[in-house]
N, C-alpha and C positions, 0 to 999 in steps of 0.2 A: 171795946171801943164803941159798942152800940149805944151806951148811955150818952156818949158825947154828942150824938145827933138826936137825942130824944126830944129836944125842944122843937125841932122842925119836922120830924117824921110824922107826928099826928096831923099837922096841917096838910102835908102832902097826901097822906092816906085818906084824908077827908074828901079827896077828889078835887082839890083846888088846882086848876090848870095854870101853870106858870109859863109866861113867855120866857124863852131861854135862849142861850147861845146856839151857835151852829155846831152840829155834831156830825162827824164823819163816821159812818158805819162800814167797816171792812168785813167782807165775807172771806173767811179763811180757806186756803187751798183753791182749787179751780178744776176746770175740765181736764187739763193735762196732768195735774197733780191732785188727785181726789182726796188725799189724806188717809186717815185711818179707815178701816173697813169694819162695820158693826158686826155684832154677834150673828146677825141674820144676813150679812152680805151687802149692806147698803153703804155707799160711800159717805164719808164725813162731810164732804162739800155740800151734799144735798141737805143734810141736817143743818149745816151752817146757814145755807141760803133760806131754808124755811124759817128758822128763828130770826135771821136778819130781816126778812120781810115783816115779820111780826114786830120787831123792834123799830123798824122804820115807821110803821103805822102808829105805834105807841108814842114814840118821840114826837111825831107830828101832832098827836092829840095833846101832848104836853106843851105845845106851842113852839117847838124847836124847828129850825130849818135842818134838814138832813142832807148830807152829802154822801151819796151811795158810792162805795168803792168795791169793785170786783163782783157785783151782783150777777154779771154774765159769766163769771169764772174765766175771764180771758186775760187777766193781768198776771203774767208769768214771773216778772221780776219783782222780788219783794220790796226793793227800795223804791219802786214806782208807787207803791200804795200810799206811803206818807206824802209823796209828792202830789198825788191826786187829791189828797185831803187838804192841800194848802188853802188857807183862808178860813179854816174851821177853828173852833175854840177847843175841841176835844176829839180824840180819836179812840174808838173802841173796835177791836178786832174780835169777831165771833168765831169760836171754835167748839169742837166736841172732843172729848178725851179718849185715850186708849190706855193700855198697860203693856209692860214688856213681856216677852215670851216666857220667862220663868213662871209667870202667874196666869198663863193661859192654858185652857184645856180644850179638847175637841168635842164637838157634838154634831149631829146631823139635823139639818133644817131643810125641809122641802127637797129631800134627796141629795143635798150637797153637804159636804163636811166644812164646818166653820169653826172658829175659835171663840171662846168666851172667857169671862172671869167672874169670880164671886167675891174678890177681895177688895175691890175699889169701886166706889161710886161717889156721886156728889159733885158740886161745882167748885171751880177754883178761879182766882183772879191773879194775874201776873203783872208786875211792874218791873221796869229796868232802872237800876241805880244810875245808868248812863243817860237817862232821859233828861232833856234840858229843863224840864219843870217837874222834878221828882216830887216836890211838896204837893202840888195839885194832883199829880198822878196817884200818890198814896192816899190823899184825902178822898179822892173820888172812888178808888178801889175799896177802901174801908166803908164808905157810905153805901156803895152798891151792895157789898157783901152784907152789911147790916140790914138793908131793906129786903134783900132776898131771904135772909134768915127770918125776919119778921113775917114775911109772906109764906113761910113754911118750907122753904127749900133748904137742903142740907149741904153744908160746906164739907169738902173732903179734906181729911187730915193726911191723906196718903202722900201729898206733895212734900211733906216734911222729910221724906226719905232722900230727896235729891236737892231740895231748895231751902234757902234760909227764909224763915218766916218774917213777914213784914207786919202782919196782923192775923195770926193763925185762927183766932176766934171767928173772924169774918171771912176766912178763906183766902187771904192775900199773901202772896209769896213773891220773892225776888227771882227774876229770870233775866239776867243782865244782857245776854247776847242775842235777844230776839230783835231782828232787824226792824220790824214794824214798830217796836217800842222805843228804840234809841235813834233810829235814822229819821227823826221827825223834829220839828220845832214845837210840837204840841204836847200837852199832857196826854198820856196814852195808857190804855189798859188792854190787856188781852184776856178775854173771858172764855173759860172752858165750861160749857153749860152742864156737862155731865159725861158719864162714861158709856160710850156706845158699845163697848165690849161686854158690859154687864147686861145680861139678858132681860132682867126686869126693868132696869133703868132705860134701856133702849126703847122699850115699849112706851114708857112714860114720856120720853123725849120725842116720840113720834106723835103724841096726842096734841092736836091743834089747840085745844082749850088750855092745856097746860103750857104750851108754848106762849099763848097769849098772856097768861098769868105771869110767866117768867119775864116776858118782854115788858110788861107793865111795871114789874118790880125794877127791872134794869133802867127803864126810862125814869121812874120815880127817883131812883138813886142818883142818876146822872143829873136830873133837875135839881135835886137837893144839894148836891156837891157844887154845881156851877152857880147856883143861887147864892151859896155862902161865899164864893169867890168874889161876888160883886161884879162879875162881867156883865156888860150891857147886853140887852136883847138885840137880835138882829133887826135892821130896818125893815 
């Protein structure tokens, strides 16, 4: 599906800033529920917040208004997240991925035993078939995935073990029962930036320069998708 967007991607990658719709950026997990724990013992929420801050900056540079959701990590009720995004045109939830116990091994880092994997890495994008605007959600997910791949990021095929593909080439999968995707009136995508249980990818995901590149690709994909929808720019 990357060819489908070839007509607009060169324009966007040329650095043209597009005034765009209002985007809600949700930081996955929180202080009470930190999410997965990385191969070196860092909480997923911290990874999510770091990338979310970069994404907020990148979207702002693209001319979007950004509605921050759960940046302080204090929103405990999942259904509150879409509610806090009300008035936005698009909802993206930022996460980092893990892997199940059968594919984990132990190692020692700085005197502590942690678990890691070598079988799964790469990004993934999830949509819910129950989302009220599935068409836009799918279009945005595929566009974001295509831009990420063009920027050199790798989509994980591992999700095919549990999820039905929506656009496997660009890393898009159905995950229907995610509250933040279907309990909303907005087109919505959940983004897994990479696998923090993978020791090498964890270090890549910690790199601020790489985070900025990924955030720029995410913002470019969102701008491309919402530009195609013809939604008006915010006042």
